[in-house]
DSSP file (Angstrom, degrees, kcal/mol; ACC not computed):
  #  RESIDUE AA STRUCTURE BP1 BP2  ACC     N-H-->O    O-->H-N    N-H-->O    O-->H-N    TCO  KAPPA ALPHA  PHI   PSI    X-CA   Y-CA   Z-CA
    1    1 A M     >        0   0    0      0, 0.0     4,-1.9     0, 0.0     5,-0.2   0.000 360.0 360.0 360.0 -39.9    4.7   34.1   21.8
    2    2 A L  H  >  +     0   0    0      1,-0.2     4,-2.8     2,-0.2     5,-0.2   0.884 360.0  53.1 -65.4 -37.8    2.8   34.1   18.5
    3    3 A K  H  > S+     0   0    0      1,-0.2     4,-2.6     2,-0.2     5,-0.2   0.900 107.8  51.1 -62.3 -40.2    3.6   37.7   18.0
    4    4 A L  H  > S+     0   0    0      2,-0.2     4,-2.3     1,-0.2    -1,-0.2   0.906 111.5  47.8 -64.6 -41.0    7.3   37.0   18.5
    5    5 A I  H  X S+     0   0    0     -4,-1.9     4,-2.6     2,-0.2    -2,-0.2   0.947 114.6  45.3 -65.9 -48.3    7.1   34.2   15.9
    6    6 A T  H  X S+     0   0    0     -4,-2.8     4,-2.3     1,-0.2    -2,-0.2   0.896 114.5  47.7 -65.5 -38.1    5.2   36.3   13.3
    7    7 A E  H  X S+     0   0    0     -4,-2.6     4,-2.2    -5,-0.2    -1,-0.2   0.911 113.0  49.0 -69.3 -39.6    7.5   39.3   13.8
    8    8 A S  H  X S+     0   0    0     -4,-2.3     4,-2.5    -5,-0.2    -2,-0.2   0.911 110.5  51.2 -63.2 -41.5   10.6   37.1   13.5
    9    9 A T  H  X S+     0   0    0     -4,-2.6     4,-2.5     1,-0.2    -2,-0.2   0.911 109.5  50.1 -61.1 -44.4    9.3   35.5   10.4
   10   10 A K  H  X S+     0   0    0     -4,-2.3     4,-2.2     2,-0.2    -1,-0.2   0.894 110.8  49.3 -62.6 -39.6    8.6   38.9    8.8
   11   11 A A  H  X S+     0   0    0     -4,-2.2     4,-2.0     2,-0.2    -2,-0.2   0.910 111.9  48.3 -67.5 -42.6   12.1   40.1    9.7
   12   12 A L  H  X S+     0   0    0     -4,-2.5     4,-2.2     2,-0.2    -2,-0.2   0.915 112.2  49.5 -61.8 -43.5   13.7   36.9    8.2
   13   13 A L  H  X S+     0   0    0     -4,-2.5     4,-2.9     2,-0.2    -2,-0.2   0.872 107.5  53.7 -65.9 -36.9   11.6   37.3    5.0
   14   14 A L  H  X S+     0   0    0     -4,-2.2     4,-2.1     2,-0.2    -1,-0.2   0.899 109.5  49.2 -61.9 -39.6   12.5   40.9    4.6
   15   15 A A  H  X S+     0   0    0     -4,-2.0     4,-2.2     2,-0.2    -2,-0.2   0.903 111.3  49.5 -64.6 -38.9   16.2   39.8    4.8
   16   16 A L  H  X S+     0   0    0     -4,-2.2     4,-2.6     2,-0.2    -2,-0.2   0.928 110.9  47.8 -65.1 -45.0   15.5   37.2    2.2
   17   17 A W  H  X S+     0   0    0     -4,-2.9     4,-2.1     1,-0.2    -1,-0.2   0.880 112.8  50.4 -66.3 -34.6   13.8   39.5   -0.2
   18   18 A A  H  X S+     0   0    0     -4,-2.1     4,-2.6     2,-0.2    -1,-0.2   0.906 110.0  49.8 -62.7 -42.2   16.6   42.0    0.3
   19   19 A A  H  X S+     0   0    0     -4,-2.2     4,-2.6     2,-0.2    -2,-0.2   0.885 109.0  53.0 -65.1 -39.9   19.2   39.3   -0.4
   20   20 A C  H  X S+     0   0    0     -4,-2.6     4,-2.1     2,-0.2    -2,-0.2   0.929 109.6  47.8 -61.3 -43.7   17.1   38.4   -3.6
   21   21 A V  H  X S+     0   0    0     -4,-2.1     4,-1.8     1,-0.2    -2,-0.2   0.936 111.6  50.7 -61.1 -45.5   17.3   41.9   -4.8
   22   22 A L  H  <>S+     0   0    0     -4,-2.6     5,-2.6     1,-0.2     6,-0.8   0.893 110.9  48.5 -58.7 -40.7   21.0   42.1   -4.1
   23   23 A S  H ><5S+     0   0    0     -4,-2.6     3,-1.0     1,-0.2    -1,-0.2   0.839 108.0  53.7 -70.9 -30.3   21.6   38.9   -6.1
   24   24 A L  H 3<5S+     0   0    0     -4,-2.1    -1,-0.2     1,-0.2    -2,-0.2   0.832 108.1  51.5 -68.9 -29.6   19.5   40.1   -9.0
   25   25 A L  T 3<5S-     0   0    0     -4,-1.8    -1,-0.2    -5,-0.2    -2,-0.2   0.365 116.9-118.8 -87.1   8.2   21.8   43.2   -9.0
   26   26 A S  T < 5S+     0   0    0     -3,-1.0    -3,-0.2    -5,-0.1    -2,-0.1   0.771  80.9 123.2  61.4  30.0   24.9   40.9   -9.1
   27   27 A I      < +     0   0    0     -5,-2.6    -4,-0.2    -6,-0.2    -5,-0.1   0.801  62.4  64.2 -84.6 -34.5   26.0   42.3   -5.8
   28   28 A I  S    S-     0   0    0     -6,-0.8     5,-0.1    -9,-0.2    -2,-0.1  -0.787  94.6-123.3 -88.8 128.4   26.1   38.8   -4.2
   29   29 A P    >>  -     0   0    0      0, 0.0     4,-1.6     0, 0.0     3,-0.8  -0.262  37.5 -67.8 -70.7 155.7   28.6   36.6   -5.9
   30   30 A E  T 34 S+     0   0    0      1,-0.3    -7,-0.0     2,-0.2     0, 0.0  -0.486 112.7  27.1 -67.4 149.6   28.0   33.3   -7.6
   31   31 A P  T 3> S+     0   0    0      0, 0.0     4,-1.8     0, 0.0    -1,-0.3  -0.973 122.7  54.0 -84.9   1.0   27.2   30.5   -6.5
   32   32 A Y  H <> S+     0   0    0     -3,-0.8     4,-2.6     1,-0.2    -2,-0.2   0.854 102.8  58.6 -68.6 -33.8   25.5   32.2   -3.5
   33   33 A A  H  X S+     0   0    0     -4,-1.6     4,-2.4     1,-0.2    -1,-0.2   0.925 106.4  47.9 -60.7 -44.3   23.4   34.4   -5.8
   34   34 A R  H  > S+     0   0    0      2,-0.2     4,-2.5     1,-0.2    -1,-0.2   0.929 111.8  49.7 -63.0 -44.4   21.8   31.4   -7.5
   35   35 A T  H  X S+     0   0    0     -4,-1.8     4,-2.6     1,-0.2     5,-0.2   0.918 111.0  49.7 -60.8 -43.0   21.1   29.7   -4.2
   36   36 A V  H  X S+     0   0    0     -4,-2.6     4,-2.7     1,-0.2    -1,-0.2   0.915 111.9  47.9 -60.6 -43.3   19.5   32.8   -2.8
   37   37 A L  H  X S+     0   0    0     -4,-2.4     4,-2.2     2,-0.2    -1,-0.2   0.866 110.6  51.2 -71.2 -34.8   17.3   33.1   -5.9
   38   38 A I  H  X S+     0   0    0     -4,-2.5     4,-2.3     2,-0.2    -2,-0.2   0.935 112.0  47.2 -62.4 -47.6   16.3   29.4   -5.7
   39   39 A V  H  X S+     0   0    0     -4,-2.6     4,-2.5     1,-0.2    -2,-0.2   0.931 112.5  50.3 -61.0 -45.2   15.3   29.8   -2.0
   40   40 A G  H  X S+     0   0    0     -4,-2.7     4,-2.5    -5,-0.2    -1,-0.2   0.897 110.0  49.1 -59.0 -40.9   13.4   33.0   -2.9
   41   41 A A  H  X S+     0   0    0     -4,-2.2     4,-2.4     2,-0.2    -1,-0.2   0.898 111.6  49.2 -65.9 -41.4   11.5   31.3   -5.7
   42   42 A V  H  X S+     0   0    0     -4,-2.3     4,-2.6     2,-0.2    -2,-0.2   0.913 112.5  47.7 -64.0 -42.8   10.6   28.3   -3.5
   43   43 A V  H  X S+     0   0    0     -4,-2.5     4,-2.6     2,-0.2    -2,-0.2   0.923 111.3  51.6 -62.5 -44.2    9.4   30.7   -0.8
   44   44 A L  H  X S+     0   0    0     -4,-2.5     4,-1.8     1,-0.2    -2,-0.2   0.904 111.0  47.8 -60.5 -42.6    7.4   32.7   -3.4
   45   45 A L  H  X S+     0   0    0     -4,-2.4     4,-2.2     2,-0.2    -2,-0.2   0.931 111.6  49.3 -64.5 -45.5    5.8   29.5   -4.6
   46   46 A V  H  X S+     0   0    0     -4,-2.6     4,-2.3     1,-0.2    -2,-0.2   0.908 111.3  50.3 -60.1 -40.8    4.9   28.3   -1.1
   47   47 A H  H  X S+     0   0    0     -4,-2.6     4,-2.5     2,-0.2    -1,-0.2   0.854 108.3  53.4 -66.5 -34.3    3.4   31.8   -0.3
   48   48 A F  H  X S+     0   0    0     -4,-1.8     4,-2.2     2,-0.2    -1,-0.2   0.913 109.6  46.1 -67.0 -42.7    1.3   31.6   -3.5
   49   49 A V  H  X S+     0   0    0     -4,-2.2     4,-1.6     2,-0.2    -2,-0.2   0.904 112.7  52.1 -63.2 -41.7   -0.1   28.2   -2.6
   50   50 A E  H  X S+     0   0    0     -4,-2.3     4,-1.9    -5,-0.2    -2,-0.2   0.899 107.8  52.1 -60.4 -43.6   -0.8   29.7    0.9
   51   51 A Y  H  X S+     0   0    0     -4,-2.5     4,-1.8     1,-0.2    -2,-0.2   0.922 107.2  51.9 -58.0 -47.3   -2.6   32.6   -0.7
   52   52 A L  H  < S+     0   0    0     -4,-2.2     4,-0.3     1,-0.2    -1,-0.2   0.843 111.4  47.8 -60.7 -33.6   -4.8   30.3   -2.7
   53   53 A L  H  < S+     0   0    0     -4,-1.6    -1,-0.2     1,-0.2    -2,-0.2   0.825 123.7  28.0 -77.5 -32.1   -5.7   28.4    0.5
   54   54 A V  H  X S+     0   0    0     -4,-1.9     4,-2.6    -5,-0.1     5,-0.3   0.440  86.8 100.1-112.7   2.2   -6.5   31.4    2.8
   55   55 A R  H  X S+     0   0    0     -4,-1.8     4,-2.9     1,-0.2     5,-0.2   0.890  84.4  50.4 -61.5 -39.2   -7.7   34.2    0.4
   56   56 A S  H  > S+     0   0    0     -4,-0.3     4,-2.0     2,-0.2    -1,-0.2   0.915 112.0  47.1 -63.4 -43.1  -11.4   33.7    1.0
   57   57 A K  H  > S+     0   0    0     -4,-0.2     4,-1.9     2,-0.2    -2,-0.2   0.909 115.4  45.9 -64.5 -42.7  -11.0   33.7    4.8
   58   58 A V  H  X S+     0   0    0     -4,-2.6     4,-2.4     2,-0.2    -2,-0.2   0.921 112.3  49.9 -66.7 -42.1   -8.8   36.9    4.7
   59   59 A A  H  <>S+     0   0    0     -4,-2.9     5,-3.2    -5,-0.3     4,-0.4   0.877 109.0  53.0 -65.5 -35.7  -11.1   38.6    2.3
   60   60 A E  H ><5S+     0   0    0     -4,-2.0     3,-0.6    -5,-0.2    -1,-0.2   0.921 114.3  42.3 -61.3 -44.5  -14.1   37.8    4.5
   61   61 A R  H 3<5S+     0   0    0     -4,-1.9    -2,-0.2     1,-0.2    -1,-0.2   0.823 118.8  43.6 -73.4 -31.0  -12.2   39.4    7.5
   62   62 A L  T ><5S-     0   0    0     -4,-2.4     3,-0.8     3,-0.3    -1,-0.2   0.163 115.6-104.5-104.0  18.1  -10.9   42.4    5.6
   63   63 A G  T < 5S-     0   0    0     -3,-0.6    -3,-0.2    -4,-0.4    -4,-0.1   0.887  87.1 -32.8  65.9  42.5  -14.0   43.3    3.7
   64   64 A G  T 3 <S+     0   0    0     -5,-3.2     2,-0.6     1,-0.3    -1,-0.2   0.136 103.1 123.3 101.5 -17.4  -13.0   42.1    0.3
   65   65 A N    <   -     0   0    0     -3,-0.8    -3,-0.3    -6,-0.3    -1,-0.3  -0.664  43.9-164.7 -74.3 118.7   -9.3   42.7    0.4
   66   66 A T        -     0   0    0     -2,-0.6    -7,-0.2    -3,-0.1    -8,-0.2   0.579  28.5-129.3 -88.0  -7.0   -7.6   39.4   -0.2
   67   67 A G     >  +     0   0    0     -9,-0.1     4,-2.5    -5,-0.1     5,-0.2   0.869  47.8 158.5  66.9  40.6   -4.2   40.5    1.1
   68   68 A F  H  > S+     0   0    0      2,-0.2     4,-2.6     1,-0.2     5,-0.2   0.935  71.7  44.2 -61.8 -50.8   -2.3   39.2   -2.0
   69   69 A I  H  > S+     0   0    0      2,-0.2     4,-2.2     1,-0.2     5,-0.2   0.927 115.4  47.4 -62.4 -48.4    0.8   41.5   -1.5
   70   70 A G  H  > S+     0   0    0      1,-0.2     4,-3.1     2,-0.2     5,-0.4   0.909 114.5  46.4 -61.4 -41.6    1.0   40.8    2.2
   71   71 A T  H  X S+     0   0    0     -4,-2.5     4,-2.1     1,-0.2    -1,-0.2   0.901 111.9  50.1 -68.5 -39.9    0.7   37.1    1.8
   72   72 A M  H  < S+     0   0    0     -4,-2.6    -1,-0.2    -5,-0.2    -2,-0.2   0.868 119.6  38.1 -65.4 -33.6    3.2   36.9   -1.0
   73   73 A A  H  < S+     0   0    0     -4,-2.2    -2,-0.2    -5,-0.2    -1,-0.2   0.901 136.2  13.5 -82.7 -42.6    5.7   38.9    1.0
   74   74 A F  H >< S-     0   0    0     -4,-3.1     3,-2.0    -5,-0.2    -3,-0.2   0.461  80.0-162.1-119.8  -2.1    5.2   37.6    4.5
   75   75 A G  T >X S-     0   0    0     -4,-2.1     3,-2.0    -5,-0.4     4,-1.5  -0.271  78.0  -2.0  57.4-134.2    3.1   34.4    4.2
   76   76 A F  H 3> S+     0   0    0      1,-0.3     4,-1.9     2,-0.2    -1,-0.3   0.717 124.4  74.1 -65.3 -17.8    1.5   33.4    7.5
   77   77 A G  H <4 S+     0   0    0     -3,-2.0    -1,-0.3     1,-0.2    -2,-0.2   0.778 106.1  37.5 -61.6 -24.8    3.2   36.4    9.2
   78   78 A Y  H <> S+     0   0    0     -3,-2.0     4,-1.0    -8,-0.2    -2,-0.2   0.910 124.6  32.3 -90.5 -56.6    0.6   38.5    7.4
   79   79 A W  H  X S+     0   0    0     -4,-1.5     4,-2.3     1,-0.2     5,-0.2   0.771 106.4  66.1 -83.8 -24.9   -2.6   36.5    7.4
   80   80 A L  H  X S+     0   0    0     -4,-1.9     4,-2.4     1,-0.2     5,-0.2   0.935 104.3  45.3 -64.0 -46.7   -2.4   34.6   10.7
   81   81 A P  H  > S+     0   0    0      0, 0.0     4,-2.5     0, 0.0     5,-0.2   0.883 111.7  54.7 -62.8 -34.8   -2.6   37.8   12.9
   82   82 A V  H  X S+     0   0    0     -4,-1.0     4,-1.6     2,-0.2    -2,-0.2   0.941 112.6  41.7 -59.3 -48.1   -5.5   39.0   10.7
   83   83 A L  H  X S+     0   0    0     -4,-2.3     4,-1.4     1,-0.2    -1,-0.2   0.884 116.8  48.0 -69.8 -39.0   -7.5   35.8   11.3
   84   84 A R  H  X S+     0   0    0     -4,-2.4     4,-1.9    -5,-0.2    -1,-0.2   0.876 108.8  53.2 -73.2 -36.8   -6.7   35.6   15.0
   85   85 A S  H  X S+     0   0    0     -4,-2.5     4,-1.3     1,-0.2    -1,-0.2   0.891 110.3  46.9 -66.2 -39.8   -7.5   39.3   15.6
   86   86 A T  H  X S+     0   0    0     -4,-1.6     4,-1.1    -5,-0.2    -1,-0.2   0.812 109.5  54.8 -73.6 -29.1  -11.0   39.0   14.1
   87   87 A Q  H  < S+     0   0    0     -4,-1.4     3,-0.4     1,-0.2    -2,-0.2   0.920 107.7  49.5 -66.4 -40.9  -11.6   35.7   16.1
   88   88 A H  H  < S+     0   0    0     -4,-1.9    -2,-0.2     1,-0.2    -1,-0.2   0.803 107.1  56.1 -70.6 -28.1  -10.8   37.5   19.3
   89   89 A E  H  <        0   0    0     -4,-1.3    -1,-0.2     1,-0.2    -2,-0.2   0.794 360.0 360.0 -70.4 -28.5  -13.2   40.4   18.4
   90   90 A Q     <        0   0    0     -4,-1.1    -1,-0.2    -3,-0.4    -2,-0.2   0.485 360.0 360.0 -78.8 360.0  -16.2   38.0   17.9
């Protein structure tokens, strides 16, 4: 069930990031483009806070790699499986 949730989250976030790029290229019309960009900015801010909270745990599990790009793009869809997989190995 967790895998379904994380994979669904990743797919939705990929769609959001694609929509943000399309709105930056003025392919999505106003006022929708502004809404998409605001939602994207809020998600990016939330992911940054998330990164600040989990970076030491992720770096510990990944041998120094803090997973910045993965966390900024996918949030908990990136770091939660990393933390859970290393807990199951121990």
